[in-house]
Backbone bond lengths (Angstrom), bond angles and torsions (degrees), N, CA, C in turn:
res aa  C-N    CA-C-N  psi(-1)  N-CA   C-N-CA  omega(-1)  CA-C   N-CA-C  phi
1 M - - - 1.472 - - 1.587 107.39 -
2 S 1.239 117.86 137.05 1.554 119.74 174.67 1.382 112.62 -74.10
3 T 1.401 109.65 148.62 1.540 113.21 178.10 1.473 112.15 -82.46
4 L 1.264 116.72 134.44 1.547 117.99 175.89 1.456 114.77 -83.98
5 Q 1.330 116.88 -40.04 1.398 123.46 -179.44 1.467 115.51 -158.68
6 T 1.303 119.77 136.31 1.439 123.73 -172.08 1.539 113.32 -123.48
7 S 1.388 118.74 -17.51 1.426 121.99 178.33 1.592 114.69 -115.68
8 Y 1.223 123.43 146.51 1.402 124.24 -177.64 1.590 107.47 -145.35
9 S 1.321 108.38 145.16 1.518 117.70 177.51 1.436 110.37 -66.99
10 D 1.391 117.76 139.77 1.431 124.65 171.58 1.535 113.94 -65.78
11 T 1.349 115.20 -20.72 1.438 122.60 -178.56 1.458 113.71 -116.93
12 V 1.184 118.40 117.96 1.459 122.91 -177.35 1.644 103.09 -91.62
13 P 1.291 117.81 129.18 1.447 120.81 178.73 1.526 112.31 -58.04
14 A 1.314 121.57 136.13 1.459 122.90 179.18 1.506 111.43 -75.22
15 S 1.326 117.28 -19.08 1.518 117.28 -176.17 1.521 108.21 -167.89
16 Y 1.287 116.27 -175.21 1.565 122.27 176.05 1.501 99.09 -152.54
17 A 1.428 113.55 162.01 1.437 119.28 -172.75 1.615 107.07 -70.86
18 G 1.324 110.84 138.25 1.461 122.90 -179.17 1.467 109.86 87.19
19 M 1.267 126.63 -0.39 1.392 129.92 177.14 1.386 109.93 -69.22
20 V 1.437 121.70 130.20 1.344 122.19 172.75 1.493 114.46 -68.63
21 A 1.389 122.96 126.11 1.422 125.20 -162.46 1.591 117.62 -74.27
22 N 1.368 107.69 -32.01 1.524 109.57 -173.84 1.561 104.59 -162.04
23 G 1.339 115.79 -174.96 1.430 124.20 -177.01 1.508 113.39 -93.69
24 E 1.396 118.75 2.41 1.406 121.33 -179.49 1.585 114.59 -58.44
25 T 1.144 118.28 158.60 1.531 122.77 -176.04 1.541 108.14 -56.49
26 S 1.314 113.33 129.21 1.508 119.10 174.69 1.474 109.50 -139.98
27 N 1.341 113.19 167.37 1.438 117.52 175.39 1.581 111.13 -125.96
28 R 1.252 116.63 134.97 1.438 120.94 -174.85 1.473 112.71 -135.27
29 I 1.414 111.52 143.31 1.476 117.44 -178.91 1.554 104.54 -127.71
30 S 1.318 112.72 169.87 1.491 118.33 175.07 1.509 112.61 -124.81
31 R 1.316 118.37 147.09 1.490 123.19 179.73 1.460 109.56 -148.01
32 T 1.330 116.87 167.35 1.510 118.06 -178.22 1.498 106.56 -112.33
33 V 1.396 113.07 135.36 1.456 121.01 -176.48 1.631 105.24 -67.99
34 E 1.341 110.63 131.48 1.458 118.11 177.09 1.496 111.88 -97.72
35 N 1.322 116.55 -39.16 1.487 117.82 -171.81 1.432 116.28 -82.75
36 S 1.322 120.69 143.09 1.422 125.81 -170.68 1.526 115.21 -65.16
37 G 1.487 120.75 -21.99 1.286 125.50 177.47 1.592 117.20 -79.27
38 G 1.397 110.20 -10.21 1.507 113.36 -177.54 1.460 117.11 72.21
39 I 1.331 119.39 -178.73 1.424 120.37 -176.32 1.589 101.96 -134.74
40 G 1.393 116.48 139.88 1.382 125.91 -176.94 1.590 105.65 -83.67
41 F 1.402 111.67 163.24 1.376 119.97 177.67 1.603 109.78 -71.13
42 G 1.285 121.25 146.40 1.424 124.21 179.20 1.527 113.98 65.39
43 K 1.326 116.70 31.48 1.502 118.27 179.32 1.491 106.52 -121.33
44 V 1.410 112.89 170.73 1.440 123.97 -177.43 1.494 105.08 -82.64
45 A 1.367 113.22 130.50 1.511 117.90 173.04 1.521 110.17 -108.44
46 Y 1.278 119.01 138.43 1.422 124.35 -176.17 1.617 107.48 -109.38
47 R 1.346 112.37 157.56 1.421 118.52 174.20 1.542 114.51 -62.99
48 G 1.233 119.80 136.95 1.448 124.72 -169.16 1.604 104.39 -93.26
49 S 1.343 111.17 -170.75 1.527 112.21 -179.54 1.568 107.62 -97.94
50 G 1.210 122.27 -21.92 1.514 123.68 177.22 1.493 112.27 -94.81
51 D 1.234 114.98 163.84 1.519 125.07 176.30 1.557 109.55 -56.01
52 H 1.331 120.47 125.35 1.353 124.19 177.13 1.439 115.27 77.17
53 G 1.295 120.41 4.83 1.464 127.43 -169.57 1.454 114.41 -92.97
54 C 1.355 118.83 148.51 1.410 118.29 170.05 1.584 109.07 -139.53
55 I 1.286 117.12 160.80 1.523 121.74 -176.42 1.533 108.17 -137.45
56 A 1.263 118.68 167.22 1.438 128.95 -174.38 1.532 114.36 -87.55
57 T 1.336 121.77 -12.08 1.364 119.94 -170.65 1.684 104.02 -131.94
58 Q 1.299 114.12 167.02 1.399 119.29 -176.84 1.666 102.46 -121.26
59 S 1.303 110.10 131.63 1.510 118.32 175.96 1.561 107.67 -104.28
60 L 1.334 117.75 119.83 1.408 123.02 176.37 1.451 114.87 -111.76
61 A 1.377 121.36 147.65 1.388 126.04 178.66 1.485 110.45 -145.78
62 G 1.324 122.24 146.15 1.467 123.39 178.62 1.400 114.23 -126.34
63 T 1.332 113.94 143.40 1.514 121.30 172.88 1.470 112.07 -132.61
64 S 1.317 120.64 156.09 1.478 120.85 -173.87 1.539 109.79 -128.43
65 A 1.321 115.67 160.91 1.376 120.51 177.60 1.554 103.37 -158.73
66 A 1.348 117.36 156.87 1.461 120.74 174.73 1.539 104.90 -70.22
67 L 1.402 108.48 136.65 1.445 114.98 179.22 1.591 114.19 -76.46
68 G 1.277 113.36 -27.82 1.527 115.56 175.78 1.504 105.63 -149.00
69 T 1.374 115.91 -156.22 1.436 115.70 169.10 1.357 119.40 -82.27
70 N 1.370 120.31 106.40 1.365 122.89 -169.83 1.567 107.21 -89.34
71 T 1.333 115.40 155.19 1.382 121.23 177.87 1.550 107.99 -84.77
72 G 1.294 116.46 -50.76 1.422 122.66 174.72 1.472 112.58 -65.57
73 N 1.300 115.54 141.65 1.474 120.88 -178.71 1.656 114.39 -109.40
74 G 1.267 116.17 21.49 1.474 120.00 166.95 1.452 113.15 -60.80
75 A 1.311 115.23 157.34 1.449 121.07 -173.48 1.616 107.33 -121.32
76 M 1.313 116.74 151.70 1.418 120.66 171.65 1.562 109.70 -82.81
77 G 1.362 111.94 139.61 1.439 110.20 174.55 1.443 113.75 -91.40
78 A 1.337 120.63 -161.09 1.536 125.49 -174.86 1.551 105.88 -63.66
79 I 1.338 115.44 137.82 1.457 120.07 -178.43 1.587 106.20 -102.71
80 T 1.324 118.25 129.55 1.543 119.69 171.34 1.564 105.48 -106.13
81 V 1.319 111.79 130.94 1.429 120.58 -174.64 1.581 112.10 -117.59
82 A 1.284 118.90 127.01 1.425 119.15 177.25 1.555 108.89 -149.98
83 A 1.310 119.75 174.64 1.457 128.98 173.04 1.563 105.50 -48.62
84 P 1.323 115.98 136.50 1.435 132.81 2.69 1.608 114.93 -98.48
85 A 1.322 118.70 37.16 1.371 121.92 -177.39 1.505 106.55 -62.29
86 K 1.405 114.67 150.15 1.306 124.35 177.67 1.622 113.98 -104.97
87 V 1.336 120.20 148.28 1.427 121.14 176.48 1.612 108.69 -74.82
88 G 1.259 113.78 124.96 1.437 118.60 178.42 1.505 111.98 143.31
89 N 1.354 118.40 -168.93 1.440 119.84 -171.13 1.601 108.53 -102.23
90 Y 1.360 106.75 123.23 1.530 116.39 170.74 1.543 108.84 -92.33
91 T 1.294 117.63 155.26 1.435 125.47 178.24 1.536 114.81 -121.57
92 L 1.316 112.95 119.54 1.553 113.79 176.22 1.597 105.19 -104.19
93 T 1.229 114.74 132.10 1.557 121.74 179.19 1.521 110.44 -129.01
94 I 1.295 115.94 132.60 1.486 121.79 173.03 1.521 106.73 -73.93
95 V 1.294 114.03 124.70 1.548 117.40 177.80 1.520 112.79 -108.01
96 E 1.320 112.17 -27.14 1.549 112.15 -171.78 1.621 98.26 -140.98
97 P 1.360 116.12 101.87 1.430 118.68 174.19 1.484 118.04 -82.14
98 G 1.326 116.10 161.96 1.424 117.56 -177.86 1.541 110.41 -164.12
99 A 1.305 118.07 164.24 1.483 116.06 -177.34 1.558 112.90 -73.00
100 N 1.355 113.75 116.78 1.399 125.68 179.86 1.606 107.16 61.18
101 V 1.284 120.49 31.23 1.407 127.95 175.12 1.480 111.94 -161.23
102 G 1.280 123.75 -165.87 1.401 126.41 -172.82 1.456 117.12 151.40
103 T 1.324 123.97 141.48 1.431 128.29 177.70 1.534 112.68 -101.60
104 F 1.349 116.99 130.30 1.436 115.97 177.63 1.594 106.55 -127.07
105 I 1.470 111.81 169.65 1.470 116.96 174.40 1.578 101.19 -126.83
106 V 1.390 105.93 158.74 1.572 111.35 179.95 1.436 106.68 -126.67
107 L 1.370 119.72 128.13 1.393 121.76 176.89 1.420 111.50 -111.58
108 D 1.349 125.92 146.92 1.422 125.60 -175.49 1.553 107.93 -91.50
109 P 1.349 112.29 -179.75 1.515 114.00 -172.29 1.515 117.93 -60.90
110 D 1.335 112.01 -16.72 1.540 118.15 172.97 1.481 116.26 -92.97
111 G 1.418 115.25 6.00 1.436 117.84 178.17 1.632 111.80 86.31
112 I 1.336 116.67 8.79 1.459 117.42 -175.65 1.493 111.53 -90.47
113 Q 1.276 126.40 128.47 1.488 123.65 -177.74 1.389 111.93 -69.85
114 I 1.258 126.23 116.07 1.415 130.55 176.30 1.588 119.54 -82.34
115 G 1.387 109.67 -20.44 1.513 115.06 -175.00 1.494 109.29 170.56
116 D 1.328 116.42 173.43 1.347 126.42 168.53 1.520 111.56 -132.62
117 G 1.314 116.42 154.21 1.404 123.45 -172.68 1.463 113.13 -148.20
118 V 1.354 113.21 175.92 1.535 118.54 -175.75 1.457 107.25 -125.74
119 V 1.370 117.82 140.41 1.340 129.11 178.10 1.599 108.48 -50.85
120 A 1.390 117.81 136.00 1.557 117.76 171.57 1.582 107.62 80.67
121 S 1.289 118.28 -1.77 1.498 116.82 -176.82 1.572 107.49 -123.08
122 A 1.287 118.54 147.11 1.553 119.04 -178.97 1.414 110.75 -65.52
123 F 1.377 114.31 138.54 1.508 120.59 178.35 1.513 104.73 -117.26
124 S 1.381 117.25 138.44 1.474 121.01 172.71 1.544 106.92 -151.03
125 A 1.285 116.09 115.45 1.429 127.39 175.93 1.572 111.42 -164.04
126 G 1.311 110.16 145.62 1.520 118.16 177.62 1.539 118.33 56.69
127 G 1.242 112.60 23.43 1.506 122.69 176.84 1.430 115.51 93.70
128 L 1.478 116.46 8.09 1.479 121.59 -178.92 1.581 106.46 -112.25
129 S 1.281 118.48 142.07 1.446 119.77 -179.52 1.515 100.42 -148.09
130 F 1.458 118.40 125.91 1.413 124.27 -180.00 1.560 103.38 -170.47
131 T 1.413 111.96 171.88 1.445 121.49 176.66 1.461 110.75 -125.70
132 L 1.274 125.23 120.94 1.348 126.10 173.18 1.522 115.18 -87.18
133 A 1.286 120.49 104.68 1.353 124.62 -166.38 1.514 110.95 -75.60
134 D 1.386 115.76 152.00 1.437 121.44 177.46 1.471 106.10 -80.02
135 G 1.394 117.04 151.15 1.538 118.01 175.21 1.349 108.95 -117.80
136 A 1.444 116.83 -175.83 1.493 122.18 177.19 1.462 109.73 -64.99
137 T 1.310 123.07 -29.17 1.442 127.61 174.73 1.403 111.24 -105.17
138 D 1.337 117.72 122.77 1.527 119.75 -177.47 1.627 110.33 -63.71
139 F 1.248 111.77 153.61 1.484 118.85 169.46 1.413 112.39 -70.59
140 V 1.438 117.23 154.02 1.419 117.70 173.90 1.629 107.31 -122.24
141 A 1.263 115.37 166.23 1.404 121.28 -179.59 1.486 111.25 -53.20
142 G 1.313 123.17 129.10 1.507 126.69 179.81 1.431 105.21 90.23
143 D 1.257 133.52 -1.96 1.459 126.27 164.00 1.555 111.27 -59.47
144 S 1.275 122.23 143.62 1.437 117.39 -169.45 1.525 109.85 -155.11
145 F 1.299 113.91 158.43 1.470 122.04 177.88 1.455 110.55 -134.43
146 T 1.336 120.98 146.53 1.385 125.43 165.09 1.511 112.95 -94.75
147 I 1.360 119.24 133.38 1.337 123.65 174.48 1.549 108.85 -114.15
148 A 1.342 114.27 105.13 1.490 117.61 -174.93 1.557 108.39 -90.14
149 V 1.286 115.07 124.89 1.437 120.86 178.36 1.504 107.02 -104.87
150 A 1.284 122.13 125.70 1.423 126.31 -179.35 1.545 109.27 -122.20
151 G 1.275 116.46 151.64 1.439 118.18 176.01 1.636 107.79 176.71
152 N 1.284 109.01 172.97 1.504 112.34 -177.38 1.572 105.81 -79.95
153 P 1.357 114.09 127.99 1.476 118.00 -176.73 1.414 115.05 -73.41
154 A 1.323 119.55 159.50 1.404 127.85 170.79 1.522 111.78 -67.58
155 L 1.302 119.50 131.57 1.453 124.37 -179.58 1.577 109.77 -92.76
156 G 1.198 120.82 -45.05 1.371 124.58 -177.74 1.557 112.94 165.45
157 I 1.329 118.96 -154.68 1.486 124.74 -176.39 1.448 108.96 -110.02
158 T 1.293 119.63 136.78 1.504 126.75 -177.43 1.663 102.69 -75.40
159 I 1.375 108.09 136.28 1.501 114.29 -176.72 1.529 102.27 -102.42
160 A 1.436 115.72 130.32 1.450 121.26 179.57 1.598 109.33 -63.09
161 T 1.245 116.13 148.84 1.476 128.76 178.22 1.487 117.91 -136.14
162 S 1.282 120.84 146.45 1.505 115.95 175.92 1.530 99.79 -112.64
163 A 1.261 128.10 21.93 1.508 125.68 -178.33 1.457 110.06 -99.38
164 L 1.310 122.62 4.81 1.527 123.74 179.54 1.484 110.76 -83.10
165 A 1.170 115.89 140.13 1.568 114.50 174.02 1.554 108.58 -80.78
166 L 1.394 112.42 138.47 1.390 115.20 179.79 1.536 114.81 -83.11
167 V 1.271 115.60 118.16 1.427 117.85 -177.38 1.488 114.61 -100.46
168 S 1.288 120.33 134.93 1.479 123.34 -173.67 1.555 111.76 -51.75
169 G 1.294 114.79 135.80 1.411 122.49 -178.03 1.393 120.10 77.19
170 Q 1.410 117.77 5.52 1.482 124.73 179.01 1.510 106.86 -116.44
171 T 1.391 110.22 159.41 1.516 118.88 -178.99 1.459 111.38 -84.16
172 A 1.338 117.32 133.33 1.444 124.97 -178.85 1.489 114.73 -56.61
173 D 1.423 115.01 -49.29 1.485 120.31 -171.04 1.466 107.83 -89.92
174 K 1.361 123.01 54.57 1.425 128.20 173.96 1.536 110.62 -157.80
175 Y 1.299 107.98 141.26 1.405 119.10 163.92 1.500 114.41 -70.29
176 Q 1.307 114.91 133.70 1.467 121.52 -172.90 1.519 106.44 -101.01
177 Q 1.420 119.76 159.34 1.370 120.58 172.89 1.391 118.00 -45.35
178 Y 1.307 123.95 133.02 1.510 128.00 178.23 1.651 111.00 83.62
179 D 1.251 111.63 -8.00 1.483 117.57 174.93 1.634 109.64 -63.26
180 T 1.264 117.50 148.38 1.487 120.71 170.38 1.595 103.95 -85.13
181 V 1.294 116.54 121.01 1.469 123.49 176.61 1.479 113.79 -100.55
182 N 1.386 112.28 129.23 1.470 118.93 171.96 1.479 108.47 -87.84
183 I 1.413 117.83 124.23 1.402 126.06 -174.00 1.509 108.45 -119.72
184 M 1.258 120.84 126.38 1.487 129.97 174.18 1.540 108.26 -89.23
185 T 1.311 115.83 114.38 1.493 125.82 178.61 1.408 113.65 -92.23
186 A 1.334 115.46 -25.22 1.490 121.92 179.38 1.525 106.84 -157.09
187 G 1.339 118.99 147.33 1.418 121.72 -177.08 1.642 109.04 132.64
188 A 1.316 112.78 -154.37 1.455 119.98 -177.02 1.594 104.62 -129.55
189 I 1.311 113.57 135.35 1.422 119.38 -175.56 1.631 110.87 -147.78
190 W 1.147 126.27 148.09 1.456 131.69 171.10 1.544 111.06 -84.72
191 V 1.376 112.17 132.20 1.427 122.47 178.63 1.607 109.89 -135.41
192 T 1.399 113.84 175.95 1.524 114.22 176.26 1.499 102.82 -107.62
193 A 1.427 106.66 135.49 1.632 117.91 177.47 1.432 105.23 -74.92
194 G 1.287 115.57 146.58 1.520 124.84 169.49 1.505 113.18 -103.23
195 G 1.322 114.86 9.35 1.483 119.76 -178.59 1.370 109.96 178.58
196 T 1.308 122.99 -171.70 1.411 128.34 174.39 1.459 113.32 -68.69
197 V 1.391 122.10 119.52 1.394 122.88 178.69 1.502 110.51 -125.68
198 A 1.245 122.77 160.62 1.503 128.31 -178.14 1.523 107.46 -126.45
199 D 1.349 112.58 147.34 1.462 119.60 169.25 1.514 113.08 -55.10
200 G 1.411 114.13 123.25 1.502 117.81 -179.29 1.500 111.13 103.28
201 D 1.391 120.52 -15.92 1.401 119.10 -179.10 1.512 114.63 -63.40
202 A 1.177 127.05 148.62 1.459 126.81 169.05 1.502 113.09 -71.43
203 V 1.240 120.43 130.12 1.535 130.67 -175.78 1.460 112.28 -72.77
204 Q 1.262 112.26 123.91 1.616 120.89 165.40 1.485 108.80 -128.50
205 F 1.289 117.15 162.78 1.429 121.60 -179.20 1.522 108.74 -127.07
206 D 1.423 119.04 141.37 1.403 120.63 178.61 1.458 113.27 -92.50
207 S 1.297 114.09 -166.71 1.517 126.20 -174.22 1.541 108.48 -70.71
208 N 1.316 117.45 -23.50 1.527 124.47 -177.43 1.564 104.14 -83.30
209 G 1.288 123.25 -18.83 1.382 121.88 -176.14 1.555 109.81 97.35
210 D 1.479 116.46 -0.23 1.451 116.18 179.01 1.451 109.32 -88.78
211 F 1.369 114.42 173.03 1.446 116.99 -170.28 1.460 111.30 -112.13
212 V 1.372 112.84 134.91 1.472 120.38 -170.33 1.544 108.56 -133.32
213 S 1.353 115.69 172.12 1.490 119.59 176.77 1.467 113.19 -108.33
214 S 1.310 118.58 -7.22 1.430 121.93 171.79 1.537 112.78 -156.00
215 G 1.342 119.65 168.44 1.482 121.80 -171.46 1.533 123.25 59.86
216 G 1.342 112.51 15.39 1.376 113.91 173.64 1.497 113.60 -127.92
217 T 1.447 116.24 -161.80 1.426 118.62 -178.79 1.564 110.43 -91.54
218 P 1.393 121.84 123.66 1.514 116.35 -178.92 1.498 113.96 -60.59
219 L 1.294 114.23 146.07 1.433 124.76 177.65 1.560 105.83 -109.34
220 A 1.285 113.84 97.76 1.454 115.12 -165.17 1.529 114.26 -59.42
221 G 1.400 118.31 128.62 1.322 123.25 176.81 1.479 118.32 94.38
222 W 1.423 120.74 -22.17 1.326 124.55 -172.20 1.592 108.83 -94.76
223 V 1.317 109.84 142.42 1.581 115.38 179.31 1.582 106.35 -134.99
224 F 1.328 114.01 159.04 1.368 120.62 -175.93 1.575 104.11 -79.24
225 D 1.391 117.98 140.29 1.444 122.97 -176.33 1.517 111.63 -111.98
226 T 1.375 112.83 -5.82 1.521 117.52 172.74 1.604 103.10 -146.70
227 S 1.202 108.57 166.60 1.559 119.53 179.13 1.468 112.17 -95.75
228 G 1.306 120.52 157.39 1.456 123.95 174.41 1.507 115.72 179.47
229 V 1.343 119.51 178.14 1.420 125.26 177.93 1.407 111.87 -116.34
230 D 1.289 118.57 -179.00 1.509 128.39 -178.30 1.599 109.36 -45.72
231 D 1.149 121.02 122.64 1.533 130.92 171.85 1.518 111.65 82.34
232 D 1.409 117.86 1.18 1.418 120.56 176.04 1.598 107.37 -72.11
233 L 1.352 111.71 156.19 1.522 117.06 168.43 1.486 102.84 -89.92
234 V 1.298 110.35 133.07 1.559 123.50 -178.12 1.489 108.48 -133.22
235 R 1.314 116.54 147.40 1.428 121.21 175.63 1.443 110.54 -94.09
236 I 1.317 118.65 132.90 1.578 126.55 170.83 1.583 104.74 -114.39
237 V 1.351 108.12 160.15 1.514 112.44 -176.41 1.570 104.85 -151.65
238 K 1.288 113.81 147.95 1.448 122.11 170.02 1.578 105.38 -132.94
239 R 1.358 112.92 118.54 1.528 115.78 -174.62 1.586 106.77 -116.16
C-alpha cells in the first residue's frame, strides 16, 4: 500500500479564516453571490442589488444639501466617497466665517469630528473628499450642510464551508458566483488581522478585506475577542 503522508507539523493550527469560533449563540443568514470574483471565507459580505444577493465590495456615493436656511450661497462640489466613510448623514458646519473664506468642521453620522476645512479649498478626511465653493454672499457661523452617504450595507462575515464543489481553475477557500453563502450576522468567528489588534478593540475592515482596529471602515457592533498582529488569525464577536 502506498504511503499517503509521512510528515506532520508539530503545531496544529487553532483555527482558519471563516471558522465559527465556538458554540455560543449566533445568528446566520444565507445569500447568493452576485459578483463574478466570488467572496472569500472570513470576509465581509455586502447586500447585493438583487433579491437575496450579496457581493464582496461596497459602493458608496455622497450627495449634499443645505441643512437649513443658509446665509451664504456657496455650493458644494462633487463628493468622492471611499473607505473608511460610514453610511449615513454627515454634517458640515461653518464655525469661523470670513470674507470669501471660512472654516468649517465635519461630523460623521455618529457625531464624531473627522476633520476641519476651509471654504474654497479641497477637503479630504474620513473617506470624504470635496470642495465647498465660496459664493457671492459669504457664509456666516452656523451655516451648514448635510452630506448623505449611501451604499450597500455590510451583512456580516462569511462562514467557511467544506461543502462546495472544487471547480477547476477556481480557489477552494472561496464562495464562487451563484454559490449560496452562509453569513454570520452575530456570534463569534475567526478572521485575518490586517495589523496589530487588541482584545476589546472595535472591529474595522480595510481595503484588502482584512480586519483592523483603526484606519478602516467600522463594522458596527463587532469587537476583537483576541489580540494579534498582521496576518494572524483572530477572533471577532458580536453579541
